[in-house]
C-alpha positions in Angstrom: -44.9 128.6 -14.4 -41.5 129.7 -15.6 -40.6 130.3 -19.2 -38.1 128.3 -21.1 -35.7 131.3 -21.0 -35.9 131.4 -17.3 -35.2 127.7 -17.1 -31.9 128.3 -18.9 -30.7 130.6 -16.1 -28.5 129.1 -13.5 -24.9 128.8 -12.6 -22.9 125.7 -13.0 -21.6 124.1 -9.8 -18.6 121.8 -9.8 -19.3 118.4 -8.4 -17.2 117.4 -5.4 -18.2 113.8 -5.1 -15.2 111.5 -4.9 -14.8 107.8 -5.5 -15.0 106.0 -2.2 -12.5 103.2 -1.5 -13.5 99.5 -1.4 -15.2 97.8 1.6 -13.4 99.0 4.7 -12.5 95.5 5.8 -9.0 96.0 7.2 -8.3 99.7 7.6 -9.9 102.7 6.0 -6.7 104.1 4.6 -5.7 100.8 3.0 -9.2 100.2 1.6 -9.4 103.7 0.0 -6.2 103.3 -1.9 -6.6 99.7 -3.2 -8.1 100.7 -6.5 -5.3 103.2 -7.1 -2.7 100.7 -6.1 -4.2 98.0 -8.3 -4.2 100.3 -11.4 -0.7 101.5 -10.6 0.6 97.9 -10.2 -1.1 96.8 -13.4 0.6 99.6 -15.3 4.0 98.7 -13.8 3.5 95.0 -14.6 2.6 95.8 -18.3 5.8 97.9 -18.7 7.9 95.1 -17.2 6.1 92.6 -19.4 6.8 94.7 -22.5 10.5 95.0 -21.8 11.6 92.0 -19.8 9.3 89.6 -21.7 10.9 90.6 -25.0 14.3 90.5 -23.4 13.8 86.8 -22.5 12.8 86.0 -26.1 14.1 87.4 -29.3 16.2 90.3 -27.9 18.5 87.9 -26.0 19.8 86.5 -29.3 20.1 89.9 -30.8 23.3 91.7 -29.9 22.0 95.0 -31.5 20.6 96.8 -28.5 19.3 99.5 -30.8 17.0 97.0 -32.4 15.9 95.8 -29.0 14.8 99.2 -27.9 13.2 99.9 -31.2 11.1 96.7 -30.6 10.2 97.9 -27.1 9.1 101.3 -28.5 6.9 99.6 -31.2 5.4 97.4 -28.5 4.6 100.3 -26.3 3.0 102.2 -29.2 0.9 99.2 -29.9 -0.2 99.2 -26.3 -1.3 102.9 -26.6 -3.2 101.9 -29.7 -4.9 99.1 -27.8 -5.8 101.3 -24.9 -7.4 103.9 -27.2 -9.5 101.2 -28.8 -10.5 99.8 -25.4 -11.6 103.2 -24.2 -13.8 103.6 -27.2 -15.3 100.2 -26.8 -16.0 100.8 -23.1 -18.4 103.7 -24.1 -20.5 101.4 -26.1 -23.2 100.3 -26.5 -25.9 102.9 -25.6 -28.4 101.2 -23.3 -32.2 101.6 -23.5 -33.5 103.4 -20.5 -37.2 104.4 -20.4 -37.3 103.7 -24.1 -34.5 106.1 -24.7 -31.0 105.1 -25.7 -28.5 106.4 -23.1 -24.8 106.4 -23.1 -23.1 104.3 -20.4 -21.2 107.3 -19.0 -24.5 108.9 -17.8 -25.6 105.7 -16.0 -23.1 105.9 -13.1 -21.0 108.6 -11.4 -18.1 110.1 -13.4 -15.6 108.8 -10.9 -16.8 105.2 -11.2 -17.0 105.5 -14.9 -13.4 106.6 -15.2 -12.3 104.0 -12.7 -14.1 101.2 -14.7 -12.7 102.4 -18.0 -9.2 102.5 -16.5 -9.5 98.9 -15.2 -10.9 97.7 -18.6 -8.2 99.5 -20.6 -5.5 98.0 -18.4 -6.7 94.5 -18.6 -7.3 94.7 -22.4 -3.8 96.1 -22.8 -2.2 93.4 -20.8 -4.0 90.8 -22.9 -2.7 92.6 -25.9 0.9 92.3 -24.6 0.4 88.6 -24.0 -0.8 88.1 -27.5 2.2 89.9 -28.8 4.5 87.7 -26.7 2.7 84.6 -28.1 2.3 86.0 -31.6 3.2 82.7 -33.3 0.4 80.8 -31.5 -2.0 83.7 -32.1 -1.3 83.8 -35.8 -2.1 80.1 -36.1 -5.5 80.8 -34.5 -6.2 83.9 -36.5 -5.5 82.1 -39.8 -8.7 80.2 -39.2 -10.8 83.3 -39.3 -11.4 86.2 -41.8 -10.7 89.7 -40.6 -13.3 91.7 -42.5 -11.5 95.0 -42.9 -8.2 93.5 -44.2 -7.9 92.1 -47.8 -7.5 88.4 -47.7 -4.3 88.4 -49.8 -2.6 90.7 -47.3 -3.8 88.4 -44.4 -2.3 85.4 -46.1 1.0 87.1 -46.8 1.3 88.3 -43.3 0.5 84.8 -41.9 3.2 83.2 -44.0 5.8 85.7 -43.1 5.1 85.2 -39.3 5.1 81.5 -39.6 8.4 81.5 -41.4 10.0 84.0 -38.9 10.6 86.4 -41.8 8.1 89.0 -40.6 9.4 92.2 -39.1 8.4 92.9 -35.5 6.4 95.9 -36.6 4.3 93.6 -38.8 3.6 91.3 -35.9 2.3 94.3 -33.9 0.1 95.4 -36.8 -1.4 91.9 -37.0 -2.2 91.8 -33.4 -3.5 95.3 -33.6 -5.8 94.4 -36.5 -7.1 91.5 -34.5 -7.8 93.8 -31.5 -9.5 96.3 -33.8 -11.8 93.6 -34.9 -12.5 92.2 -31.4 -13.2 95.7 -29.9 -15.6 96.5 -32.6 -17.5 93.2 -33.0 -20.5 93.1 -30.7 -21.2 89.4 -30.4 -22.0 86.8 -27.7 -18.7 85.0 -28.1 -16.6 88.2 -27.8 -14.7 87.7 -24.5 -13.3 91.2 -24.5 -16.7 92.9 -24.8 -18.1 90.3 -22.3 -15.6 91.6 -19.8 -16.7 95.1 -20.6 -20.3 94.3 -19.9 -19.4 92.7 -16.6 -17.5 95.8 -15.5 -20.5 97.9 -16.5 -22.5 95.9 -14.0 -19.8 96.3 -11.4 -19.9 100.0 -11.6 -23.7 100.1 -11.5 -24.4 100.6 -15.2 -27.3 100.8 -15.5 -28.9 99.1 -12.5 -28.9 102.0 -10.1 -30.4 104.4 -12.6 -32.8 101.8 -13.8 -34.0 101.1 -10.3 -34.7 104.8 -9.7 -36.6 105.0 -13.0 -38.7 102.0 -12.0 -39.4 103.3 -8.5 -40.5 106.7 -10.0 -42.9 104.8 -12.3 -44.4 102.5 -9.7 -43.6 103.7 -6.1 -43.1 107.5 -6.1 -44.4 109.2 -3.0 -44.4 112.9 -3.4 -43.4 114.7 -0.1 -46.1 116.8 1.5 -44.3 120.1 1.2 -43.8 119.5 -2.5 -47.5 118.7 -2.9 -48.3 122.2 -1.7 -45.8 123.8 -4.1 -47.1 121.9 -7.1 -50.8 122.8 -6.3 -49.9 126.4 -5.8 -48.4 126.7 -9.3 -51.8 126.4 -11.0 -51.0 123.6 -13.3 -54.4 121.9 -13.0 -53.3 119.9 -10.0 -55.2 119.5 -6.6 -53.9 117.9 -3.5 -56.4 115.1 -3.8 -54.8 114.0 -7.1 -51.7 112.6 -5.3 -53.9 110.2 -3.3 -55.8 108.7 -6.3 -55.0 105.4 -8.1 -51.6 105.5 -9.8 -53.1 104.8 -13.2 -55.6 107.6 -13.2 -54.8 110.6 -15.4 -55.0 113.0 -12.5 -52.5 111.1 -10.4 -50.1 110.7 -13.4 -50.3 114.3 -14.2 -49.8 115.4 -10.6 -46.6 113.3 -10.3 -45.5 114.5 -13.7 -45.9 118.1 -12.6 -43.9 117.4 -9.4 -41.0 115.9 -11.4 -41.1 118.9 -13.8 -41.0 121.3 -10.9 -38.1 119.4 -9.3 -36.0 119.3 -12.4 -36.5 123.1 -12.9 -35.4 123.7 -9.3 -32.3 121.6 -9.7 -31.2 123.3 -12.9 -31.8 126.8 -11.5 -29.7 125.7 -8.4 -26.6 125.5 -10.7 -26.9 122.4 -12.9 -27.4 124.1 -16.3 -24.4 122.3 -17.9 -25.7 118.8 -17.1 -29.3 119.3 -18.1 -28.4 121.1 -21.4 -26.4 118.1 -22.6 -27.5 116.7 -25.9 -28.0 113.4 -24.1 -31.0 114.8 -22.2 -32.2 117.9 -24.1 -34.3 119.0 -21.1 -35.6 122.1 -22.8 -37.3 119.9 -25.5 -38.9 117.7 -22.9 -40.1 120.6 -20.8 -41.6 122.2 -23.9 -43.7 119.1 -24.4 -44.9 119.4 -20.8 -45.8 123.1 -21.4 -47.8 122.1 -24.5 -49.9 119.7 -22.5 -50.9 122.0 -19.7 -53.8 123.7 -21.5 -55.0 120.3 -22.9 -54.9 118.6 -19.5 -56.8 121.6 -17.9 -59.5 121.6 -20.6 -60.2 117.8 -20.2 -60.0 117.7 -16.4 -63.2 116.2 -15.1 -64.0 114.6 -18.4 -63.1 110.9 -17.6 -63.2 109.3 -21.0 -61.4 112.2 -22.7 -58.8 112.6 -20.0 -58.1 108.8 -20.2 -56.8 109.3 -23.8 -53.9 111.3 -22.4 -52.6 108.5 -20.1 -50.2 107.0 -22.7 -48.8 110.4 -23.5 -48.4 111.4 -19.8 -46.7 108.0 -19.0 -44.3 108.3 -21.9 -43.4 111.9 -20.9 -43.0 110.8 -17.2 -40.6 108.0 -18.1 -38.4 110.5 -20.0 -38.5 112.8 -17.0 -37.7 109.8 -14.7 -34.7 108.9 -16.9 -33.3 112.4 -16.5 -33.8 112.3 -12.7 -32.2 108.9 -12.4 -29.1 109.9 -14.4 -28.8 113.2 -12.6 -29.0 111.7 -9.0 -26.5 108.9 -9.8 -24.2 111.2 -11.8 -24.1 113.8 -9.0 -24.1 111.7 -5.9 -22.5 108.5 -7.0 -23.4 105.4 -5.0 -22.9 107.0 -1.5 -25.3 107.4 1.4 -25.9 110.9 -0.2 -27.6 109.2 -3.1 -29.9 107.2 -0.8 -30.7 110.4 1.2 -31.5 112.4 -2.0 -33.6 109.6 -3.5 -35.6 109.4 -0.3 -36.0 113.2 -0.2 -37.3 113.0 -3.9 -39.8 110.4 -2.8 -38.3 107.1 -3.8 -38.3 104.4 -1.2 -34.8 103.0 -0.5 -34.5 99.3 0.2 -31.8 98.3 2.7 -29.0 96.3 1.3 -28.8 92.8 2.7 -25.9 90.4 2.5 -25.3 86.8 3.5 -22.2 85.2 5.0 -19.7 84.7 2.2 -17.7 82.1 4.0 -20.6 79.6 3.7 -19.2 78.6 0.2 -15.6 78.1 1.2 -16.0 74.3 1.5 -17.4 74.1 -2.1 -14.5 76.0 -3.5 -11.7 74.3 -1.6 -13.1 70.8 -2.4 -13.4 71.8 -6.0 -9.7 72.9 -6.0 -8.5 69.7 -4.4 -10.5 67.4 -6.8 -9.6 69.4 -9.9 -5.9 69.5 -9.1 -5.8 65.8 -8.5 -7.7 64.9 -11.6 -5.9 67.5 -13.7 -2.4 66.3 -12.8 -3.3 62.6 -13.3 -5.3 63.0 -16.5 -2.6 65.3 -18.1 0.3 63.0 -17.2 -1.5 59.9 -18.4 -2.5 61.7 -21.6 1.0 62.7 -22.4 2.4 59.2 -22.0 -0.4 57.7 -24.0 0.0 60.3 -26.7 3.7 59.5 -26.8 3.0 55.8 -27.6 2.6 54.1 -24.3 -0.4 51.8 -23.9 -3.1 53.4 -21.9 -3.1 50.8 -19.1 0.7 51.2 -18.8 0.4 55.0 -18.8 -2.1 54.8 -15.9 0.0 52.3 -13.9 3.3 54.1 -14.5 2.5 57.4 -12.9 4.7 58.4 -9.9 2.2 58.8 -7.0 4.7 61.0 -5.0 5.3 63.3 -7.9 1.6 63.7 -8.6 1.1 64.5 -4.9 3.8 67.2 -5.1 2.0 68.8 -8.0 -1.3 68.6 -6.2 0.4 70.4 -3.3 1.8 73.2 -5.4 -1.4 73.9 -7.3 -3.6 73.7 -4.3 -1.3 76.0 -2.3 -1.4 78.5 -5.1 -5.2 78.7 -5.6 -6.5 77.3 -2.3 -4.6 79.8 -0.1 -5.6 82.7 -2.2 -9.3 81.7 -2.2 -9.2 81.1 1.5 -7.6 84.4 2.4 -10.1 86.3 0.2 -13.1 84.6 1.7 -11.9 85.2 5.2 -11.4 88.9 4.4 -14.9 89.1 3.0 -16.2 87.3 6.1 -14.5 89.9 8.3 -16.2 92.6 6.4 -19.6 90.9 6.6 -19.3 90.1 10.3 -18.3 93.7 11.1 -21.5 94.8 9.4 -19.7 97.0 6.9 -22.2 98.3 4.4 -20.2 100.9 2.5 -21.7 102.1 -0.7 -19.1 101.1 -3.2 -19.0 99.5 -6.6 -18.3 95.9 -6.9 -15.4 96.8 -9.2 -13.6 98.3 -6.2 -14.1 95.0 -4.3 -12.8 92.9 -7.2 -9.7 95.1 -7.7 -8.5 94.4 -4.2 -9.6 90.7 -4.6 -7.4 90.4 -7.7 -4.5 92.2 -6.1 -4.8 90.0 -2.9 -5.0 86.8 -4.9 -2.1 87.8 -7.2 0.2 88.3 -4.1 -1.1 85.5 -1.8 -1.2 82.7 -4.4 2.6 82.8 -5.0 3.2 83.1 -1.3 1.5 79.7 -0.8 3.3 78.2 -3.8 6.6 79.5 -2.5 6.1 78.1 1.0 5.1 74.7 -0.4 8.1 74.6 -2.8 10.5 75.6 0.0 9.2 73.5 2.9 6.4 71.1 2.2 7.6 69.6 -1.1 11.1 71.1 -1.5 12.3 72.0 -5.0 16.0 71.7 -5.6 16.4 74.9 -7.3 15.0 76.9 -4.4 17.3 75.2 -1.8 19.8 78.1 -1.7 17.2 80.9 -2.3 15.6 83.0 0.4 11.8 82.9 1.0 11.3 86.5 -0.4 13.4 85.7 -3.5 11.4 82.6 -4.0 8.1 84.4 -3.8 9.4 87.0 -6.2 10.4 84.3 -8.7 7.0 82.7 -8.5 5.0 85.9 -8.6 3.9 85.4 -12.3 1.9 82.3 -11.1 -0.4 84.8 -9.3 -2.2 85.6 -12.5 -4.3 82.5 -12.5 -5.5 82.8 -8.9 -6.3 86.6 -9.5 -8.5 85.8 -12.5 -10.3 82.8 -10.8 -10.7 84.7 -7.5 -12.5 87.6 -9.2 -14.8 85.3 -11.2 -15.9 83.1 -8.3 -16.3 86.2 -6.0 -18.6 87.8 -8.6 -20.8 84.7 -8.7 -20.7 84.3 -5.0 -21.9 87.9 -4.6 -24.8 87.2 -6.9 -25.8 84.6 -4.3 -25.1 86.5 -1.1 -26.0 90.1 -2.0 -29.4 91.7 -2.6 -28.0 94.3 -5.1 -26.8 91.8 -7.7 -29.0 89.6 -9.9 -29.5 85.9 -9.1 -27.6 83.4 -11.2 -29.9 82.4 -14.1 -30.1 78.7 -13.4 -32.8 77.8 -15.9 -32.4 74.8 -18.2 -32.1 77.1 -21.1 -28.9 78.7 -19.7 -27.0 75.5 -19.0 -25.1 75.5 -22.3 -24.2 79.2 -22.1 -22.9 78.8 -18.5 -20.7 75.9 -19.6 -19.4 78.0 -22.6 -18.6 80.9 -20.2 -16.7 78.4 -17.8 -14.9 77.1 -20.8 -13.9 80.6 -22.1 -12.7 81.5 -18.6 -10.5 78.4 -18.4 -9.0 79.1 -21.9 -8.4 82.7 -21.1 -6.6 81.8 -17.9 -4.4 79.3 -19.8 -3.6 81.9 -22.5 -2.7 84.5 -19.8 -0.3 82.0 -18.2 1.1 80.6 -21.4 4.5 82.6 -21.1 5.5 81.0 -17.8 3.9 77.7 -18.7 5.8 77.3 -21.9 9.1 78.4 -20.2 9.0 75.6 -17.6 12.2 73.5 -17.7 12.8 70.1 -16.2 15.7 69.6 -13.8 18.6 67.4 -14.7 17.6 63.8 -13.9 13.9 64.7 -13.3 11.4 61.9 -13.9 9.4 64.1 -16.2 10.7 65.6 -19.4 10.2 69.4 -20.1 7.5 68.5 -22.6 5.5 66.4 -20.1 6.1 69.0 -17.4 4.6 71.8 -19.6 1.6 69.7 -20.7 0.8 68.7 -17.0 1.0 72.4 -16.0 -1.3 73.5 -18.9 -3.7 70.7 -18.2 -3.8 71.3 -14.5 -4.3 75.1 -14.9 -7.3 74.4 -17.3 -8.9 71.8 -15.0 -8.7 74.1 -11.9 -10.1 77.1 -13.8 -12.9 75.2 -15.5 -13.9 73.3 -12.4 -14.0 76.5 -10.2 -15.9 78.3 -12.9 -18.5 75.5 -13.1 -18.8 75.3 -9.3 -19.5 79.1 -9.2 -22.1 78.8 -11.9 -23.9 75.5 -10.9 -23.1 74.7 -7.2 -24.3 77.9 -5.5 -27.9 78.5 -4.5 -29.5 81.6 -2.9 -31.9 80.4 -0.2 -35.1 82.3 0.5 -34.5 84.8 -2.2 -36.9 87.7 -2.0 -38.4 89.4 -5.0 -37.2 92.9 -5.5 -39.0 95.3 -7.8 -37.1 95.9 -11.0 -34.8 92.9 -10.5 -34.5 89.8 -12.8 -32.1 87.1 -13.3 -29.4 87.9 -16.0 -26.4 86.3 -17.5 -23.0 87.8 -18.1 -24.0 89.5 -21.3 -27.1 91.2 -19.8 -26.2 94.8 -18.9 -29.7 96.0 -18.4 -30.2 94.6 -15.0 -27.7 94.2 -12.2 
């Protein structure tokens, strides 16, 4: 048995594991660079939104270009502030693993953790920019709540200044910043920003992969024969027969604990001193507890009743050892085949990943799009006329069927084409038996990017050729696509959401959708929140819609129909994803359970 001082010896080895690209569906090169391209594109879009978005608003009426650039600078400083808050929020909360609170950064590989944080920071910062752009609407909502860390008198004064257009731009950014500071610190079920963080945690395997390893060590560990001989030869009160006894006997528990202790010492001496000496693990303290039990276990060996009293202590210590092993394996080997190989070599059984055909749900989604668009356009148009004073029956009878059909075509092309293309790509990957070990975050990054680009293509083709729009008559197809690119935000958000819930039905590595009666209200709330978030993200282009001269609908009606249709599509697809999918012949997997969006302890 080695001394604690000997355990501290070792040389730190740099890790060379790299983040793999998303599923190699089309080409390996394209797949490997999609996450980088997505992050880069998001950064560019945020900068464009920060400058051009302001230029379209207040700065156009302001001849002082110095003021314009000062406002841009203040906006970008606010974005940096939001990014810093988002990075801090992403590192929370510590999750309980083997009865020990563990930081999220140790529950996945460093590369995936940085990637997940980057995506979260970018999305949160983009939302921050949208809120600044729509600061008048935001202030009207914020006025309904109390921000706890800002005096009420200051809040009231700021709200009045913004509502009367007398507030300086810096004050607007400060108000939105205060709102974000509150949201990124408030751990609550309704907090959409932190709900997004928890989902991204699941997508980068926090903490499911480590949790699975810990569970397998506790219930299914099979110590390799070569290691059995090594443990017995160390003279720690272990015999070879102990490894074949019942798992709940003190002899079997102590034998497996001795093996884990030996394995950890070997890994640290091989060059992992820095990792094991982190305050998060404090391996020396845990090993000291093991050393203190050696003499006691040896003295009680063979004394059944007395030895049984050590079982709770041995189990507790083994769980803490298992936590360190799980964090080390995932931290070092990521989610690659190397992790499976190392886990198998350690003695953990590796269950093969199984996936079902993702294209089986395409009919559900396309039918939902068609119905929600038709209902959304009609209901929104009727509501506008009725709210404007027209009798309800007259409002129903006066709708232009051809105009409604055009709107159905535009919306269906924007969302329907994007969903179809993504499901076809996923089907190609499934049919080619691609089983790359990647995080779902990588998959959803290319999903968002594809939907963001494909949706406007479908919209542009429809507006140019199927139901021609006069303002595009003299515009080329590429220019039309570029002008409609902002409408890709909606399909991108929806595509990621429905892909996630589809994966929970088709993949063995994600939890089943919790479809108990007790979860119905929560799933409806989640769908409602998603629809509202989608509308908010699209409010800038929605509110800037203008009616053509002589058009049958006024600009106000046009905007209301657009907002209502967007809400109906988003809400309907979210409801279909939550309620219309079923996983047939689901097999129970050890350590798995059904969870909802807020559950980050199982994935």
